[in-house]
C-alpha positions as CSV (number, residue, x, y, z in Angstrom):
1,M,89.7,128.6,66.1
2,A,92.1,130.6,68.3
3,A,94.7,129.0,70.5
4,E,94.2,129.3,74.2
5,F,97.1,130.4,76.4
6,N,97.9,127.9,79.2
7,Y,100.1,128.9,82.1
8,A,100.5,125.3,83.2
9,G,102.1,124.5,79.8
10,V,104.5,127.4,80.1
11,L,105.4,126.3,83.6
12,I,106.0,122.7,82.4
13,V,108.1,123.7,79.5
14,S,110.2,126.1,81.6
15,G,110.8,123.4,84.2
16,A,111.8,121.0,81.5
17,L,114.3,123.5,80.1
18,L,115.7,124.2,83.5
19,A,116.1,120.4,84.3
20,D,117.7,119.8,80.9
21,S,120.2,122.6,81.4
22,L,121.2,121.1,84.8
23,I,121.3,117.4,84.0
24,G,124.3,117.4,81.7
25,S,126.6,119.0,84.3
26,V,125.3,116.9,87.1
27,Q,125.7,113.7,85.1
28,E,129.2,114.6,84.1
29,E,130.3,115.4,87.6
30,I,128.8,112.1,88.9
31,L,130.4,110.0,86.2
32,K,133.9,111.5,86.8
33,N,134.0,111.8,90.6
34,R,131.8,109.0,91.8
35,G,132.9,106.1,89.6
36,T,129.5,105.1,88.4
37,T,128.9,103.5,85.0
38,S,126.9,105.1,82.3
39,C,124.2,102.3,82.6
40,E,123.8,103.3,86.3
41,M,123.5,106.9,85.3
42,V,120.8,106.2,82.8
43,M,118.9,104.0,85.3
44,Y,118.9,106.7,88.0
45,S,118.0,109.4,85.5
46,H,114.9,107.4,84.5
47,I,114.0,106.7,88.1
48,M,114.2,110.4,88.9
49,G,112.1,111.3,85.9
50,G,109.5,108.7,86.8
51,V,109.3,110.1,90.3
52,Y,108.8,113.6,88.9
53,V,106.1,112.5,86.6
54,L,104.4,110.5,89.4
55,V,104.4,113.6,91.7
56,L,103.0,115.8,88.9
57,A,100.3,113.3,88.0
58,V,99.2,112.9,91.6
59,G,99.5,116.7,92.2
60,T,97.4,117.6,89.2
61,G,94.8,114.8,89.8
62,Q,95.5,113.2,86.4
63,L,96.6,109.9,88.0
64,E,93.2,109.6,89.8
65,Q,91.3,110.5,86.6
66,G,93.2,107.8,84.7
67,I,92.6,105.2,87.4
68,T,88.9,105.9,87.6
69,K,88.6,105.9,83.8
70,Y,90.1,102.5,83.4
71,A,89.1,100.8,86.7
72,P,85.8,99.3,85.3
73,E,87.7,97.1,82.8
74,P,91.3,96.9,83.9
75,R,92.2,93.5,82.3
76,P,93.3,94.7,78.8
77,Y,95.5,97.4,80.3
78,T,97.1,95.2,82.9
79,L,97.8,92.6,80.3
80,H,99.4,95.2,78.1
81,L,101.5,96.5,81.0
82,G,102.5,93.0,81.9
83,L,103.6,92.2,78.4
84,W,105.5,95.4,78.1
85,T,107.3,94.8,81.4
86,L,108.3,91.3,80.3
87,N,109.6,92.5,76.9
88,P,110.1,96.3,76.7
89,E,111.8,96.0,73.3
90,P,109.5,96.5,70.3
């Protein structure tokens, strides 16, 4: 079985490498000059990452596919999400 080349994968990996190269400098500048704590920096980094993933999921249609797949029986998934939200530690 031969591997298939996927341009979307190359684009995603390239974007991740670019973002990773920039985030260290941006975080260092913000921590030094803005007076924020490291906890705030982690929180805002996760929020930004979540927004990026949400935009990509909506843009590619994967969010809609996931919702329609699990919409007929949402109870187990909402229960799992609720329990994870209340206690995110393993």
